[in-house]
N, C-alpha and C positions, 0 to 999 in steps of 0.2 A: 571658159564655161564648161562644167562637167557634163558628161553624157548621162542621161537618165533614161530608164526603161519604163514604158507605159503600156498597160494592157490595151488591146484593141477592143473597144467597147461601142463607140458611136458609129454612125454611118459615115461620118467624116474620117474617123480612124480607119475604117475598112477601105475607103477610097484611097487614103494615104498609103496604106499597106499595099494595095493593088498596084497603084501607080509608081511606087518607088522603084521597082525593077526596071521599069521603062527608063527612068532616069540613069540608072546604073549602066544599062546595056545599050543605050540609044546609039552609040557609035560602033557596036559589034554587028557586023553584017551577017554573022552566023546565029544570032539570037532569034529564037522563035518565041514571040510573046504568048503568055498564057491567056486563057479565055476567061472573061469576067464572070460569066454564069458559073463555071466550075469553081473558080476561086471564091466567089461570093458564097457558094454552098459550104465551103470549108469555114470561111470567116463567120457565117451565120450558124455554124455547127449543125448544118442539115446534111452533110455528106454521110454516107452509110457508116463510115468509121465511127461516128459519134453515137451510134446505136449500142455499141459495146465498149468503146474506149473513151478516153477523155483527152483534151488537149487545150492549149491556150495559144494566143498569138500576141506578139509584142512589137512595139515600135521603139527604136532607140532614137532619142532626141537630144539635140543640142539647142537649148532654148525652145524655139518653135519649129525648128528645122529637123525633119526626119533624116537620120544618117544611117539607118540600118533597120532591118526586119528580121524576125525569127519566129518559128513556130515550134511548140513542143508537144509531144503526145505520148500517151502510155496505152498500150494495147493489153488490158488486163487478162483477157482470155489466153492470149499468146504467152504472156508471162506465166500464167498458171500451168499451161500445157507443156511449156518448155523448161519449167522450173527456173525462170529467169527473173531477174530484178532489172529490167531494162526500160529505157525511154527512148523515144525517136526525136530527132531534131531536123527541121527542114524549113523550106521558105526563107532560107538564110541568104540575105543580100546586105552588103555594106559598101559604102562609098570607098573608092580606092584610097589606100594609105590611111584609113581610119581604124587602125589597129586597137585604139582605145574603145571605140564603139563595138568592135568585134568581141573584144575581151569582156566588156560590160554585158553584152547580149549572152555570150556563152555562160558566164558566171551566173547570170540571172536564170537562164534556162536550166542549168544544172541544179541551182537551189530549188526551183520549182519542182523538178523531177525527183529530187532526192527523197523527200519523205513520202511521196505519193507512189513511187515505183514498187514499193514492197507491199502496198495495200491491196485489198480486194483479192 
C-alpha cells in the first residue's frame, strides 16, 4: 500500500500527530516527551510564529496507520530581512526503516514550500 500525505485538520488528526512521537520513541530512555498544550498551540496555529509566518503540518499514512509526521513553515519577515528564500521543516518523526514514508514527507514538504517561500 502506498504512503499518502494528509494535512492535519481535525482534532483526531492533531491527536494522531501529537501521539505519534510517543510511538516512535517509547523505548528510548533519553527521550523527553513534548507537552500537549505547547504542541496544540502549534497545531491550532495559535503559537506566536503564526502571527507573522505560515506553516502546515502533515501526517504520512499507509492506509489508516500513521507512519510519519512533518511540519513546514515559512518565516516571511526573516526571508525579507535576510534576502532569503527559505523554509523550515520540523516535527519530523518516522517509524524506523520507513524510508519510503520519509521520502514522501520530504518531497511533499518541499513541494509545499517551493512556491510559497519566495512570496510576501
